[in-house]
Structure formats: C-alpha cells, structure tokens
C-alpha positions in Angstrom: 0.0 0.0 0.0 2.8 2.6 0.7 4.2 1.9 -2.7 0.9 2.6 -4.4 0.3 5.8 -2.5 3.8 7.1 -3.1 3.5 6.3 -6.9 0.2 8.1 -7.2 1.5 11.1 -5.3 4.7 11.2 -7.4 3.1 10.6 -10.8 -0.2 12.5 -10.6 0.9 16.2 -10.7 2.4 15.9 -14.2 -0.9 15.0 -16.1 -2.9 17.5 -14.0 -0.4 20.3 -14.9 -0.3 19.4 -18.6 -4.1 19.0 -18.8 -4.5 22.5 -17.3 -1.8 23.9 -19.6 -3.5 22.4 -22.6 -7.0 23.7 -21.8 -5.6 27.1 -20.8 -3.7 27.4 -24.1 -6.8 26.9 -26.3 -6.9 29.8 -28.8 -9.3 32.5 -27.7 -10.9 32.8 -31.2 -11.8 29.1 -31.0 -13.6 29.6 -27.7 -15.3 32.7 -29.1 -16.5 30.8 -32.1 -18.1 28.2 -29.8 -19.8 30.9 -27.8 -21.0 32.6 -31.0 -22.7 29.3 -32.1 -24.4 29.1 -28.7 -22.4 26.3 -27.1 -22.9 25.7 -23.4 -19.9 25.5 -21.1 -20.0 21.7 -21.2 -20.3 21.7 -25.0 -17.3 24.1 -25.3 -15.3 21.9 -23.0 -16.1 18.6 -24.7 -16.2 19.7 -28.3 -13.7 22.6 -28.4 -11.3 22.7 -25.5 -10.5 19.0 -24.9 -9.9 18.2 -28.6 -7.7 21.2 -28.9 -5.8 20.2 -25.7 -5.5 16.5 -26.7 -1.8 16.6 -27.5 -1.0 18.1 -24.2 -3.3 15.7 -22.3 -1.7 12.7 -24.1 1.8 14.1 -23.1 0.6 14.2 -19.5 -0.6 10.6 -19.8 2.7 9.4 -21.1 4.5 11.4 -18.4 2.3 9.7 -15.8 3.2 6.3 -17.1 6.9 7.0 -17.2 6.9 8.5 -13.7 5.0 5.5 -12.3 7.4 3.1 -13.9 10.4 5.0 -12.5 8.9 4.8 -9.1 8.5 1.0 -9.0 12.1 0.3 -7.9 12.0 3.0 -5.3 8.7 1.6 -4.0 10.3 -1.8 -3.8 13.0 -0.4 -1.6 10.4 0.4 1.0 8.9 -3.1 0.8 6.3 -2.8 -1.9 5.7 -5.8 -4.2 5.7 -5.4 -8.0 8.0 -4.9 -10.9 10.7 -3.4 -8.8 11.1 -6.3 -6.4 13.3 -8.4 -8.7 15.6 -5.4 -9.2 16.0 -4.8 -5.5 16.5 -8.5 -4.8 19.3 -8.5 -7.5 20.8 -5.4 -5.9 20.9 -7.0 -2.5 22.5 -10.2 -3.8 24.8 -8.5 -6.2 23.4 -10.5 -9.1 24.2 -8.2 -12.0 22.7 -10.4 -14.7 19.4 -10.7 -12.9 19.3 -7.0 -12.1 20.0 -6.1 -15.7 17.2 -8.5 -16.9 14.7 -7.1 -14.5 15.6 -3.5 -15.3 15.5 -4.2 -19.0 12.0 -5.6 -18.6 10.9 -2.3 -16.9 12.5 -0.3 -19.7 10.9 -2.4 -22.5 7.5 -2.0 -20.7 8.0 1.7 -20.6 8.9 1.9 -24.3 5.9 -0.2 -25.3 3.4 1.8 -23.2 4.9 5.0 -24.6 4.4 3.8 -28.2 0.9 2.6 -27.5 -0.1 6.0 -26.1 1.4 8.0 -29.1 -1.2 9.3 -31.5 -1.1 7.9 -35.0 0.0 10.5 -37.5 -2.5 11.0 -40.3 -0.9 11.2 -43.7 -2.5 13.4 -46.3 -1.5 12.7 -49.9 0.4 15.7 -51.4 -0.2 16.5 -55.0 2.7 17.8 -57.0 2.5 21.5 -57.9 3.2 22.8 -61.3 6.5 24.7 -61.8 5.2 28.3 -62.1 1.5 28.6 -61.5 1.2 26.6 -58.3 -1.6 24.6 -59.8 -1.5 20.8 -59.6 0.6 19.2 -62.4 -1.6 17.4 -65.0 -1.1 13.8 -66.0 0.3 13.5 -69.5 
C-alpha cells in the first residue's frame, strides 16, 4: 500500500499540470466561435477545448506512465511488491545479470506503453504542384 500511495503522489501532478496547460492554451478565437454558435460550457469543454488540448493531455498521460514506472524500484526499496522487487533483490544479492534483466523488462515495458499512447500520424497525400502557376501538375 505505501508503494501505491507514493507512486500516485509522485506521478499524478504531471498529467494534472499538462491538462491544465492544454486547456488554458486553447486559442481564444476558437472559444469565441463556440460561444457565437451558442455552445454551453460543457459543450465548449467537450467539443472545443478538450480536442484542442488533446496533444498536451496525451503528453501528460505518457509522463504519468513513465513517472509511475520510474517509481517501482524506489517503492520496492520500502517493501512494496511489484515490478521493482526483482531489481531490489538483485541489488541485495549483487546479481548483475538478474538485475539487468529485471531493469531491462521495466524499460521495455515503458517503451511499449509510450508507443501505444502515441497518437497515430495522419498522412495526407500531397499533390505535385506545377512549376510556375502553383496549380497541380496534369497527368500526360
């Protein structure tokens, strides 16, 4: 239980701060456009502010995951079970191979979770422009 509490206390401020930053940095003209169309506060939040702040919110989520995984070994030092326990056991017995293996498992998990949380880039096909006019080149 102390490991869980310390992990939550350690990892929670980053996503809260980044979510606030994302919502606070929504362009004012975007909010005014929502107001002009008669959107309520909840509609503005759900349909304008949150989608605009989504990259910052996702950055906060990935930061929370990384901070939580960085805390597992420290939490194991105070007696918490979990991913960090094999690392601490290897440290106590000076078993370098086992410690490396357990640490590598945590790093691989962190990389996988980071890649899963990354948004997929949308690719838009680009049409070739003509040399002078800027118009699309015609097929010959």
